N, C-alpha and C positions, 0 to 999 in steps of 0.2 A: 645557795642555789640561785641561779639567775633565772629570769623569766624564760629565756631561750632554752635553758636546760629543762625547765618544767614542761615546756611545749614539746620538746623532743621525747621526754619520758612519757608524757601523756599519749603521744603518737605511738610509741612502742607499746604502751599498755593497751591501747585500743586495738592495735594489730594483733596482739595476743588473745584478746577477748573475742574469740570466735563466735560465741553465743550472743554477743552484744548485750550482756546483762549487767555490765558495770563492775564485775568482779572476775577474778581469775581463780581457777582451780589448779590442783597439782598437775593434772593432765595438760592444762594449758602451758605450764612451764616445761613439762617434759617433751612437748612438741618442738621446743627450740633445739635444733640439731646439735649445736655446740654443747648444750647442756646435757642432752640425752647421752652423749658419748663420754662425758666427763666422769671420771671415777668418783668424784666428790658430789655428783649431782644430787643424791639423796640429802646430803647435809645442806647443800645450797638451797634446795627447794624447801627443806624443813625450816630454814631461817626465815623464810617469808611467812610461814604459818605459825610461828612461835606465839604470836599474840592473837591469832584468829581462833574464834570459838566455833566456827561453822565450816571449816575447811574451805573458805573463800577469802580472797584478799582484795580489798578495794584499792583505789588509786593512792590514797593517803598512806596506807600500810605499805604499798609497793614502793613509794618514794622514801619512806622511813628506812626501809631495809637497804635500798640502794644508796642512801646517803652515807652509809658506813664505808662504801667503796670509792667515794669520791677522792680525788687527789688532795693532798694536804698542801696548802700554800706555804711557800718557803718564807715569805715576808710577814707571815701572820704572827701577831703578838699573842701571848698566852694570858 
């Protein structure tokens, strides 16, 4: 993950954090129109809360989940 990607993710995280509390709730995710209409929305949202103990997700947890969706580099050695 590049510094630019982290900045973009943080910007998105803070735009979703309507209460400005530094964490996101399930409701914050379901306010995303594209996610709200997605038939898999419950599964997607649940993936963010799999490691959460208080139904809140901080920025580090947010980044961890989204890192699973990043494109795979073709020239990457295993």
